[in-house]
C-alpha positions as CSV (number, residue, x, y, z in Angstrom):
1,X,0.2,0.2,0.2
2,X,1.4,3.4,-1.0
3,X,1.7,6.3,1.1
4,X,-0.1,8.3,-1.5
5,X,-3.2,5.9,-1.4
6,X,-3.1,6.2,2.5
7,X,-3.1,10.0,2.3
8,X,-6.1,9.9,0.1
9,X,-7.9,7.6,2.6
10,X,-7.3,10.1,5.0
11,X,-8.6,13.0,3.1
12,X,-11.6,11.0,1.9
13,X,-12.5,10.0,5.3
14,X,-11.9,6.3,5.0
15,X,-9.4,6.5,7.9
16,X,-9.5,8.2,10.8
17,X,-6.6,9.5,12.5
18,X,-5.7,9.3,15.8
19,X,-6.3,12.5,17.8
20,X,-2.7,12.2,19.2
21,X,-1.5,12.2,15.7
22,X,-3.2,15.3,14.7
23,X,-1.9,17.0,17.8
24,X,1.5,15.9,16.8
25,X,1.6,17.1,13.4
26,X,-0.6,20.7,14.5
27,X,2.4,21.4,17.3
28,X,5.2,19.8,14.5
29,X,4.3,22.7,12.2
30,X,3.6,25.4,14.7
31,X,6.8,25.1,16.4
32,X,8.8,24.8,13.5
33,X,7.4,28.1,12.3
34,X,7.1,30.0,15.4
35,X,10.1,32.3,16.4
36,X,9.9,30.2,19.9
37,X,12.3,27.8,20.2
38,X,14.2,25.4,22.9
39,X,17.4,25.4,21.0
40,X,17.7,28.3,18.7
41,X,19.5,28.6,15.4
42,X,20.5,32.1,15.9
43,X,23.2,31.0,18.8
44,X,23.6,27.8,17.9
45,X,23.5,27.6,14.0
46,X,22.7,24.1,12.7
47,X,22.7,22.6,15.9
48,X,19.7,24.6,16.7
49,X,18.0,22.7,14.3
50,X,18.1,19.3,16.5
51,X,14.7,20.1,17.9
52,X,12.9,20.7,14.8
53,X,14.2,17.5,13.2
54,X,13.0,15.5,16.4
55,X,9.5,16.8,16.4
56,X,9.7,15.8,12.9
57,X,11.2,12.3,13.8
58,X,8.4,11.7,15.8
59,X,5.2,13.4,13.3
60,X,7.1,10.5,10.8
61,X,6.9,7.6,13.2
62,X,3.6,8.4,14.0
63,X,2.2,8.7,10.3
64,X,4.5,5.2,9.8
65,X,2.3,3.3,12.5
66,X,-1.0,4.9,11.3
67,X,-0.4,3.5,7.9
68,X,0.5,0.1,9.2
69,X,-3.0,0.8,11.1
70,X,-4.9,1.4,7.7
71,X,-2.9,-1.3,6.0
72,X,-4.1,-3.9,8.4
73,X,-7.6,-2.7,8.2
74,X,-7.8,-2.5,4.5
75,X,-6.4,-6.4,4.6
76,X,-9.3,-7.2,6.7
77,X,-7.4,-7.2,10.0
78,X,-4.8,-9.5,8.7
79,X,-1.0,-8.6,9.0
80,X,0.6,-8.1,5.7
81,X,4.5,-8.7,5.7
82,X,6.5,-6.1,3.8
83,X,8.7,-7.5,1.5
84,X,12.1,-5.4,0.3
85,X,13.0,-4.6,-3.0
86,X,16.4,-5.0,-4.1
């Protein structure tokens, strides 16, 4: 199942995201664009991006978990083992 199909399912209401995923998504975007920062880029340069990247990593992990949950629901509750493309 592709990310594109998962995204369409979310926007068309076929899959409901967990409330925590929505909260994390909104918080990540707001924190990234807000001028307030735990580790300011102004003083620490590229190291200041670490907190922003950490939040995006958490959001990506939550999105991957939601996608897995969607795949299980589409396949009738069966676990589908992913195969590696080589």
